C-alpha positions as CSV (number, residue, x, y, z in Angstrom):
1,M,-19.1,-12.2,-8.5
2,K,-15.8,-12.7,-6.7
3,F,-13.0,-10.1,-6.9
4,I,-9.5,-9.7,-5.5
5,A,-8.2,-6.3,-4.5
6,E,-4.5,-5.7,-4.4
7,I,-3.9,-2.7,-2.2
8,N,-0.6,-0.7,-1.6
9,V,-0.4,1.6,1.4
10,M,2.6,3.9,1.7
11,P,3.7,6.7,4.0
12,L,3.1,10.1,2.6
13,K,6.2,11.5,0.8
14,A,6.2,14.6,3.1
15,L,6.6,12.4,6.2
16,L,9.6,10.8,7.6
17,D,9.7,7.0,7.2
18,P,11.9,5.7,10.0
19,Q,11.7,2.1,8.9
20,G,12.7,3.0,5.4
21,K,15.5,5.2,6.7
22,A,16.9,2.3,8.8
23,V,16.8,-0.1,5.9
24,T,18.5,2.5,3.6
25,M,21.3,2.8,6.1
26,S,21.6,-1.0,6.4
27,M,21.8,-1.3,2.6
28,K,24.7,1.1,2.5
29,N,26.4,-0.7,5.4
30,I,26.4,-4.0,3.5
31,G,27.7,-2.5,0.3
32,F,24.6,-1.4,-1.7
33,R,25.8,2.3,-1.8
34,E,23.8,3.0,-5.0
35,I,20.4,2.3,-3.2
36,S,18.8,5.3,-1.6
37,D,15.5,6.7,-0.2
38,I,13.8,3.4,0.6
39,R,10.1,3.8,1.7
40,I,8.4,0.9,3.4
41,G,4.6,0.4,3.3
42,K,2.0,-2.4,3.3
43,H,0.7,-4.7,0.5
44,I,-2.7,-6.1,1.3
45,T,-4.8,-8.6,-0.8
46,M,-8.4,-9.2,-0.1
47,E,-11.2,-11.2,-1.7
48,L,-14.6,-9.6,-1.9
49,E,-18.1,-10.3,-3.4
50,A,-19.8,-7.7,-5.5
51,D,-22.3,-7.5,-8.4
52,N,-19.7,-5.8,-10.7
53,R,-16.2,-4.4,-10.8
54,E,-17.4,-0.8,-10.1
55,I,-19.0,-1.9,-6.9
56,A,-16.0,-4.0,-5.9
57,C,-13.8,-0.9,-6.5
58,K,-16.1,1.2,-4.3
59,K,-15.9,-1.4,-1.5
60,A,-12.1,-1.6,-1.7
61,D,-11.9,2.2,-1.6
62,D,-14.2,2.3,1.4
63,A,-12.1,-0.3,3.2
64,C,-9.0,1.7,2.6
65,K,-10.5,4.9,3.8
66,K,-12.1,3.4,6.9
67,I,-9.5,1.0,8.2
68,L,-6.6,0.0,6.0
69,A,-4.9,3.4,5.5
70,N,-4.6,6.4,7.8
71,P,-5.2,9.4,5.4
72,I,-3.3,11.7,7.7
73,M,0.0,9.7,7.3
74,E,-0.5,7.3,4.3
75,S,-1.6,7.2,0.7
76,Y,-3.0,4.2,-1.0
77,D,-3.8,2.7,-4.4
78,F,-5.4,-0.5,-5.5
79,V,-6.3,-2.7,-8.4
80,V,-9.4,-4.9,-8.4
81,K,-9.5,-8.0,-10.6
82,E,-12.3,-10.5,-11.2
83,V,-11.4,-14.0,-10.0
């Protein structure tokens, strides 16, 4: 069966997000004063083959742990859907 995993990787809340901080300041400079604390991460989509959804979720989780996210600096979540 074919599945699609939608993965979000974000910097940990305890860590400084310099890119998010820069965008937050830019928002204020162009008039969006009500916007604050922007955090910027990655959105990843991937197709994968698996016998069932449970195995597809395990594969997506393994990919996140091994290469897509750095657990020291980032957290992740994902949703796996059958195509």
